[in-house]
N, C-alpha and C positions, 0 to 999 in steps of 0.2 A: 512090844513090836511100834513101840509111837519112843521108846528108849533106843530100840534099834537103829530106826529110820534116823531122829537128831542125834543120839550121839556117835553111834558107831560111825552109820553110810554120811550123814551130810559132814558130820564131826570129822571125815575125814579126808583129808585137801586131795589127797591121792587118786580117792575115789571118787570124791565130787569132782575131780579135772575129767578124771574117767566118761562119767556118767554125762559130763554137757559132750562130750568127743564121739559118743557114745550114740545120744540123740543127734547130732548135727550129721553124722556119717549115714543115720538109721533112715533121716529127714533126704540126705540125697542117693535114697535106694542104690547106696554103694553093695558090690556083693559080700556072700560071708562073710569070704576069708580076709578081706579090706576092711570089712568094718571090727572084727577078732584084730588082727593083726592094728590095725589106726587106733583101737581103744585100748589096748594093752600094751604097745608103744610109749604113750599119752600115760598111762598109770606109771610103768617103768622109768618114761623119763623125769615122772615127780615124787618117786620112789628111788631113784641117782641121787636127785638132786636134796630130799631129805635125806639121807645117809651122810651126804657129803657135808651138811649143817651140820648135824651128829657129830663127825668127826671134828669137825670146829670148833662147837662148843666146848665138847670135854678139852680143846687142848686147851680152848680160852679160859675155861673157867679153875684150869691149873692155871694158865697164870695170873691171874687176876687173884688167887690165892696165896702166891709167890709177893704181888704186888703189893696186898695191902698186909700182910707181913710184914714186908722190907720196911715199910716205909709207915705203919702201926697208920692207916687211917681206916676209921670205924664210919658208918653211913649209910644212907639207904643205896641197894643196888639194882635200879631200876631191871625188871626181869618179867617182858608179859604171861610167860610161858608158868612163874609163879602167883605169879598176883592171881591169876587165874584161878587157878588149884585150889587158892584159899578161899578165894569166894564163892566158889562151886558149891559150896557146904550149906552157904543162907541164899546164893543169888542162883541155884542152877536149873530149876525150870525157869525162871523169867529169863534168863538167857537162853536159854532151847528155842524156845518159844519167840523172843524177838529174834531170834537169828533164821529161822524158819519163815518168818511171814515177814523178815526182811528180805532175805533171797526172793521171793516171791515176788514184793516191794522190785527191788532190783528189776527184775526181767520187764515186771508190768511197767514202769520208769522207762524203760531202755524202748519197749514197745509204739509211748504215747508221746516223748522228748523228741528232741534233739542227740540228746546224749545215748548212744547206740554201743553200751557200755557192759558185757556183763562179767562180773568180778567174778575171778577163780580163786582167789586167793582164802581158801576156805578156812586153816587157825586162826587169818588176821578178824575173818568174819566173826567168828568167836571169841575171840575177844573183845572187839566192837560194841558186841551185842549184849558181852557183859559189866564194860564202862558203862553202857548206855544204861543197864538195867541196874547195877547199884546208883549209877546218880539220880533215876527218876522212883526209885522205892525212897531215896533220901530223902526225894522232896517230896515225900507222901502219897506218891501214885502206887496204886496197885490193879491187878486184874487187869479187864478188856483195856479200859483207855493206855493202862499204862502199855503192855504190848500194841495195841495197835499203834502207837504214838513212837514206842521205840522202832519196831518195822520199819515206819516213816522215815527215823532219823536216818536209819540203816540203811534203806534201801535209799537215800539220796544221797550218803556219799557216798555207795558205791557208783553210781555215776557220775555224780558231780564233780571227786576227786581224779580217776583219769580224765574226766575232760578237762578239770582244769591246768594237768600237766600233757595233756598231746601234743602241742604243738611244739614242746620241747623234746614229748619222747619221738616223735617225726623227726626232730632234726638229728636225734640219737640214733635210726634206725635205719634212716632213707628209706620210708614207708611207712603206710597209715595202715598196715595190718594187726598191730595190736599195740596194747595199750599198759600202761603198769595199774596195778591194781594191789596197793599195798600203804598201809596208815600209817606211812612216814613221808606221805608228800606234801606237805605243808614244807617238809625240811630242803627237796626235793627243788620245789618252786621257787623258792627264796634261794639254794644255791642258783639255780637255772638262770633266774633275775638278776641277781649280782656278779653273776661272770658276766653274762650279758654287757653291764651296768660297765663293769671294769677290769675285765678282762679282753680278750682279741685270739675270737675263733679260728685262727687262721694260723696259730703259733698252738698246736696241739699236742698232747700229752705223748700220743701216738705216734709224734715227729722228732721226741728227743732222741738228738743225735746220743749216740755210742760210740767210745772208739772201740777201734776194730779186735784191739785188747780184750776188750770188755763185751765184746759181742753175745756170749753166752748172756749176757742178764737178759737180751730180748725174749730169749723163752721164759713164759710168764710163769713158770711150776720154781727156775732154775731162779727167779727175781722174788719170787716169794718166799720161797727156800729161804735166802738168803738174809732178804730181809727181819722173817721170822727167826730165825738162830741168831742175828746179832740182838735181837730186843730181849728175848728168854736167856741167854747168857749175864747177858748185860743185869737182867733184874733179878738173876739166878746168884749172883757174885754180894749183889745189897741183901738177899733175902739169907742167904748163909748154907753150907749142906744139913746143917744139926737139923732142921726145921722141914727140910725139904725131903732128906731121905728119910727120916723120922714121920711124920705126919704126909705126904704126896707120893713119893718113889716105891714104898716099901722096901727101902733098902738100898737100891741101888745110887752109884751113883747122880748124884746133881746134875753135876754139866752133862753127862750121857743122859740122864733121864731129859733135863731141858732140851739137848737136842734132837731128842726125840720129838719131843712135842711139837718144835720148831715142823719138822719135818711130818708130821700128824697135821698140821696143822696144812698145811701147801700142800698135799694129801690131797684133806679137804676141799679145797678151793678149785681142784683139780677133779674132783668128784662132782661138785657144783657144774660147773665150766659143763661137761661131757652131758650131764642131766640136763638142765637150758637146754642144751642144742640136740638132745633126740626130742625133747621136750616142743621145742618150734616148728620141729621137721612136720611133726603129726598133728600139734593142735589147730595151726592156723590153714590148712585143707581139711579139718575136720569142722573146723568153726563153720567155713560158707555154710553149712546145712540149716543151721541156724541161723544164721545173716537171710540166705533165703526165704526158709520155710517158718520162723518162730519171730525173730526180730530180724526184720529187711537192716542193712547193713549194721548189723553188730559185730562186734571187736572184742577180742578178748582181751580183761584186764589181769596180766599176769605177777608172779611175787617178784619183785626188785630185784635181782639174781638174774632175771630175766634179757636184761641191759649189759651186763657186766662183761660177753662174751665183745660188743661189740669199742668196749677202750679197756683192755686190758690193763692197761701202764695207769688209767685214772682211781682204776680200783683202789691198787696200794696207795696211790698220793691220798685220796679221797680218806680211806680208814686208819690211817696214821696223823696225819692234820686235823680229822674229826678228833679224834683219839685226845690229840696236842688239847686243841680246845677244849675238850671236858679236863682236864688234869685242868688247866688253867681254870675253869670256870668254880672248880672244887674248890680254888683256894679264894673265891668273891663271892661266894653265897653267902657264906657265913655274916659275911659285910651286910645285907639285904634281909639279915635278920631268917634269912631263908635254910634248910635244912640241908647238910650235905650230902650233895649227889653224888653216887664214888660211881667216876667214870668205868659201865660194864663194857667186855673186850667186844660181847655179840653184838650188841643196839649198833656202835660202834664201825662193826666191820661193816655190819648188813647196809644201815642208813645213811652210812659215811664213803661207803664206795659207792654208791647208789650216786650221794650227792654230787660224788668228785666225777661221775660218769655225766652227769647231766651238768655240773660247773663248765667243765671241757666242751660239752656239747656246744656251748653258748660263747665263753672267754678264754677258751683254750689252757694251759697250764695255769695260769693264775689266777682264772675261772674256776676252776676244778681246787684248787688250793684255797679260794677266800672263801668258796661256795663248801666247802668240806668246812671248813671251820664255823660258817654261821651253821650249819647241819651240827656240831658239834655243840653249840653253844644253847641252842634249842634244846636240843635232848638231853641239857643240863638244868636249866632254868626250869622248862614247863616242866617237868618229872617234880620237881618241889613246889614250885608253886599248885600242883593240882592235889599234893597229899590231903593239904585241909578242906577239900572239897567230898573227899573218899569216905566221909563218915568216920567209922570203925576200924574199917580198912584201909583208911590209912595212917594208924596206927603202926600197919605192920612193918618191917623194916624193908621192906620191898613193894615197886609200886611196877608201872605202866610206861616204859619205854620211849618210845616213838613216835614223834612233834605230834602226830595226828588226834592220838589219845590226850595228849596235853590242850592240844584248840578245842578240842571238843567238849572235854569233861568240865576243863573250866569255862568253859562257853556255859554248856546245862548250870554248874554248879553255882555261880553269878546268879541265873534265871532263877534257879530253884531257892535263894536266898532271898530273893526278892519281892519273890512272887509268895502270897500267900496263900491263893483260888487255885485249884487244879484246874479250872478249865480257865481262867486269863493264860496261866501256864503253857497250856496246850492252844491257844488260838495263837497266844503270840510266837511260837515254836513254830506250827503251822504256818505263819503267816510270813516269819522268815523266810522260810523252806521258797514257800511262793515265789516271793520276789527273787530270789537267789533264781528258778528256775526262768522268769521272766528276762531278768538280766542278762541271764545267759544267752535266752532265747534271741535276744535283741544284740548282742555283742558277739556270737559266739563267730570266730572264724571258720568262714565257708573253705572250705576244700576245693583245691584246685585243681585240672585234672592230673598235676605231676602229684600230686599226695595220694596216691594211689598207685600199687604196683602190685 
């Protein structure tokens, strides 16, 4: 039963979000038909989003294989799913316990502090719980103290990071109804901040003027399709027909295979956007029950693609420039004595696209470009710096990818290496978390009447 609750129910993001929607609708005493409809549509929105992500992942895996073969690149490829799967053999129980109690801590902190965010990106909760379990276990902690400390750290991140991004999220969405709950937050925050410094928000990516003859490019699906067709075909020419047809396509012509993979990617983006629209249409009204009954004024912190529909052009710009920064970083990493981090298309697409949206919100086109490139540098250097603190797990050919895993993992790793006493380590981490709360309470932005819709 515990395994079912921890791994199957709470470890499935679709069911996790549906559970929160169900609680919210029941708390509002909605009719049975409305409860069933709202819950199912919320779950379906996430299922559709996940289906789109799977299509994109499969397409990008093929692109990565082609790219690696074409340019003879070997190195560490960040992939959250793979590193967590490897870690589960040794850290599965610790991960599950930190995840469960971390979610409880999230609700508690949202209830008693000004940070009213419920983190709903279930798979990222599991990833971060795994990272924390690995770091704390490597530091020599075990048992109840490790689970308690890990849950406090995880629960704090689940309210503080959405709060950190919320001023920028409001600029993107034009409301205060939702937040971003995704552990690429430091990359998004850096993108929005740099966009604010160096960009011009009046020159939005969404106002790029396209000649009348190219008006069809305003269609997001068409623009994504053409972009990916060009990328796939160019790389396929460098890769060569022999490798693609013998290793990847099952004998299908390499150009036709590349074309279909590019179109599959575009279809995945379309599916994701459809799922996000359905999800937002149901989760916000359903969440009113939690806001009113359990955590007053609570906001759902959703996965990064929730912001994609607000700036479609920025999504593509962010992805391309984040990936470009990853390629550039790959050449510089050996100069610093660090492992070569091969830019993975999946993290660069999801976090780069979101960084582009955040950068555009504060700095327009220039903000989207520069901000996405900063994100690309983050998710290249941070995974390389994280490897040494992961213990035996750091010897694998993969690692955690998104920026928050690097920041949190490195910070906890440094503390664990500097402190021999478990008690001292615990006290200092708790003191840092307490100080973070106190500073946030004193400096938080007080929402104006126009912040809510």
